[in-house]
C-alpha angles and dihedrals in degrees: 000000000000132000134209086250088066095057097071099248122157119270095245090057092047088051091052091049089050089051089056092047094249119139108141119061121224122243092262091050094048092054098036105045099058091050092048093049086058091056097249127150112247139206107198127192123185142132120266113273095033097108104266094151093056086046093066099020100058099051092041091053089049089053095048096043091050094052105040114185134173112272115247118221116266094003141106133211094206126035123194120188119201129179098227141036094238095052090045090053090045093052092046091052094050093049094050087055092050089047094047093118095038132084090239122134122212129193133181124205129184142146127271095061131073113287097212097074090048090051093052090050087061097050097099093036130258134237098216127018124190112196147166112231099245098052092040089059090046089057092046096049089049091053092242093124140026125197096200093105099044112129100179127039121187128183111196118197093009097180094056089051089058094044090054093055098253092132093108091044090051092049092051093048089048089057091052094052122088115267089232106062142114112256127195131186124193132177143149091231128026113187113197091253094056093043089054089049092049090056085069090067102035130056123218093332127194106241115222117184121167100176136028113279112274096359116149127237111288096220094053117102108214127205137170129205119199110222143148116264092241092054096051095091096053088044091055095047092049095048094047094046092050093048094048091048093050091044090234090123126064104172131349136203119206119197125208131178099229137038091234090051090052091053091048093050087052093051090053096048096047091051085055091055095256115132107231138159132194128225123194146123095284092059120094117248089250091054093049095048092047092050092046092051093048090050091048093048091049097241088116111042097188129054119184114203142170120231091266087076097039094100101039099059109094102165123151116226099038099146101172138037121192122198097206085178123019113242116250090216107062097209088064088065089063092052093046096052089042088075091078129051092046126157095016095308127128124249141188125217119198120189128193112213121195118196092258093051095057088099088059092049087052092052092046091051091048094049094047092038089225134118108226116224116242117237114201121227117269121270116274087008095159094049093045092048093053090060093059114106120247112243117251113240135196115236090251090052089051089053093047092051090048094052088044092052094043089051089050092054092048095045100104098110098061119125110253103189117167097313132346121026118243094217094237117142093359136044111343106170108058136304120075135301127192122254127211090269091059096249122127111259131200125222109261115265088232091096091050090054090048088050090057100035099061107015114147095341105098099095122115117274125192113210129161112234132172115257094224096255097089096266127110098236108167121232132201118223116210129182119269123252140060134219124058126111116319090234090068093059091045092052092050089051088054093051092049093052094045091053 
């Protein structure tokens, strides 16, 4: 058995780990930390919940602390890119804990909140910056940040970055980074296409893999129930109500494919007396934070999320994961059920499979190399389902549901491609479209990420920043983008002068 003290980490870092109660490194940490302390690039593959954050954070903190240099204005020494806000905030929080006894500054920037405060935080320079791609590029375009002095570059959840369409953003970031740097890629899955793409950003990396590619958590019991789509809501409500009554369930995550579907599930659960909240790209950052905090504290036992939130939810005590709808990208199944059975605990994953989702189930079983056990419907299911109250809806919600259902019926012209539909020529705002292979396809989560990344934060912000020469030359930050009607820019100028 090895200990963190055997890995050569600095004493302040070991003290912080001891304060957290950590003494034994996980397999990914045992293999990654020595290589990173040597300055090597690294490609790390491990399931979620295996300690990837500490695997790259601890040796990076050791390196930064061992080579203290004066911070430069509007710059960072270490950049960590994350696909979602929740995951970015989680990474920053963990690093702050590891750096408790070091003079290392940590900042986290993401969309959904005003950009000005984040820009001011970067004025004196920062040691470690955790960011989502959209907001990072906003700050760069507004000259609030430069990457020319970055020493360490980390891409966390690399496969989801690619899946969400961030490849062009990543290439742009890579071009802005110094040629001489340490680069780290970490991911739960690493298909060959993504691995080949990653080689463009890392040089002669050490490959660390602690579990077979795309395998699921060993301590998760997995079940599937075959049910008609229209009966899924009643089944979910009855399952959760029974588990809560028997105290077999502590907290449950429910995954849907669309934002609208997540809101609809919450309405049904709430009408049945089950406290539930939704988290997805259409929610404001304040709503997402409040929902996650209520779920973490246990006051809300059920959190309904889309795949965009699958990787950013690290909450102990998640005993059950429900796949209300099977993901049409089989790798997402691995990430979803990885939210349970964390830190050595056991977990249960229940999936609801409609007739048109059976091809998805076959893809998942092929990827995970596991035959998922079938779980029958509850006894007297139909009679019990008929007793459930119908959710009360506002008129605007009824109209939205009607539009959503109508689009689902019309969505036969979408582009299927090899995975997620792009929503061109068919259904483009939720629901499912059919691909060329005849299977129902979802709209890509790329639009959801865009909704969350830059929602309500594009207005002009005036913030004084140093110009990098020692002076205090004020700069004006303006939103990115050109084009549009001339009147829009004129109106913004009037607003700026009036303020």
